[in-house]
C-alpha positions in Angstrom: -0.2 -0.3 -0.2 1.0 3.4 -0.8 2.5 5.2 2.6 1.5 8.6 1.8 -2.6 7.8 1.8 -4.5 10.0 4.3 -8.3 8.9 5.2 -10.3 12.2 6.0 -13.8 13.9 5.7 -14.2 15.1 1.7 -14.4 18.7 1.3 -16.6 20.8 -1.3 -13.5 20.8 -3.1 -13.3 16.8 -3.8 -16.7 16.6 -5.2 -15.7 16.5 -8.4 -13.5 13.6 -8.0 -15.5 11.8 -6.1 -18.1 11.6 -8.9 -15.6 10.8 -11.0 -14.9 7.9 -8.6 -18.9 6.9 -8.6 -18.6 6.9 -12.7 -15.8 4.7 -12.6 -18.2 2.3 -10.3 -20.8 2.5 -12.3 -18.9 1.4 -15.8 -17.8 -1.5 -13.0 -21.2 -2.5 -12.2 -21.9 -2.2 -16.0 -24.5 0.7 -15.6 -22.3 4.4 -16.8 -25.7 5.1 -18.3 -27.6 5.2 -15.3 -25.8 8.0 -13.5 -27.6 11.5 -13.9 -26.8 13.0 -10.7 -24.8 16.0 -11.5 -21.9 17.7 -10.2 -24.6 20.2 -9.2 -26.6 17.3 -7.3 -23.8 16.4 -5.4 -22.3 20.1 -4.5 -26.1 21.1 -3.1 -26.4 17.3 -1.1 -23.2 18.1 0.2 -23.7 21.5 1.5 -26.9 20.3 2.7 -25.6 17.9 4.7 -28.0 15.3 3.2 -24.8 13.0 2.1 -21.5 12.6 4.3 -18.1 11.3 2.4 -14.9 9.6 3.5 -11.8 9.9 1.2 -8.9 7.9 0.6 -6.4 10.8 -1.0 -3.1 9.8 -2.2 -1.1 12.9 -3.0 -3.4 15.7 -4.1 -5.7 12.7 -6.2 -8.8 10.7 -4.6 -8.3 7.3 -5.0 -11.3 6.1 -2.7 -14.3 7.0 -1.3 -17.2 6.1 1.1 -20.5 8.3 0.7 -22.8 7.8 3.1 -26.3 9.1 4.4 -28.2 9.3 7.8 -31.6 7.3 7.5 -33.7 5.3 10.0 -34.9 1.5 10.8 -37.9 1.4 12.1 -37.4 -1.9 13.6 -33.4 -0.9 14.5 -33.5 3.2 14.7 -30.9 5.5 13.9 -29.3 3.9 10.4 -26.1 4.8 7.7 -27.1 3.8 4.5 -23.5 3.4 2.9 -24.7 4.5 -1.1 -21.2 4.1 -2.8 -17.9 2.7 -1.8 -15.2 2.3 -4.4 -11.5 2.2 -4.6 -10.1 3.4 -8.1 -8.8 -0.1 -9.9 -5.1 0.8 -9.5 -5.2 0.4 -6.0 -7.5 -2.1 -5.0 -6.3 -5.4 -3.0 -4.0 -2.8 -0.8 -6.0 -2.3 2.0 -7.0 1.2 1.2 -10.7 0.0 0.8 -10.6 -1.7 4.5 -9.3 1.7 6.0 -12.2 3.7 4.2 -14.8 0.4 5.6 -13.4 0.5 8.8 -13.4 4.7 9.1 -16.8 4.4 7.7 -18.0 2.2 10.7 -16.2 4.0 13.5 -18.4 7.2 12.5 -21.6 5.1 12.1 -20.8 4.2 16.3 -19.8 7.5 17.0 -23.2 9.0 15.8 -25.1 5.9 17.8 -26.1 4.5 14.9 -28.1 1.1 15.1 -26.9 -0.4 12.0 -25.1 0.0 8.8 -26.9 -1.2 6.0 -25.4 -1.2 2.0 -26.3 -3.2 -1.4 -23.9 -5.2 -3.4 -24.4 -6.9 -6.7 -24.9 -10.8 -6.6 -22.3 -11.1 -9.1 -19.4 -9.4 -7.1 -17.7 -11.9 -5.5 -14.4 -10.2 -4.5 -17.2 -7.0 -2.8 -19.5 -10.5 -1.8 -16.1 -11.8 0.0 -14.6 -8.3 1.5 -18.0 -7.9 3.3 -18.2 -11.6 4.6 -14.6 -11.1 6.5 -15.8 -8.1 8.1 -18.7 -9.9 9.2 -21.5 -8.7 7.4 -24.7 -10.3 6.8 -25.1 -10.6 3.0 -29.1 -11.1 2.7 -30.4 -12.8 0.1 -34.4 -12.9 0.9 -35.2 -9.1 0.6 -35.9 -8.2 -3.2 -34.9 -4.1 -3.8 -37.5 -2.0 -5.4 -37.5 1.6 -6.9 -39.4 4.0 -8.8 -37.8 6.4 -11.1 -39.0 9.9 -11.3 -37.9 11.3 -14.8 
């Protein structure tokens, strides 16, 4: 792992690089056309505190990030939802993702959340194994539902 990696909260100046990472993730997930949120959408959500982001930085480059938001589980209470979690391909398998994930878990615990939740594609075996190594439960009985408003 590069020795100059800094894990820190994102600032507004990071948002363009964060959005590029989201696009890299969308390409990996074979759905780049599904990303319609604009840079202005990111800036608005970030400035309103709707989203929180932890980044991994090497020199001036953002090489990984965890983007999450607060939500509520009617069964458990306060919950953190991990929307996107990605490390640039050239920096994967170097422990950077683990550092980002650990910091995200730490933030959830510090803020009194009862649970952290996310989605993972059923074919993304590397990610599934990563989560299992972190003692995550990967559910198979719940199906996702959504309605898009265009």
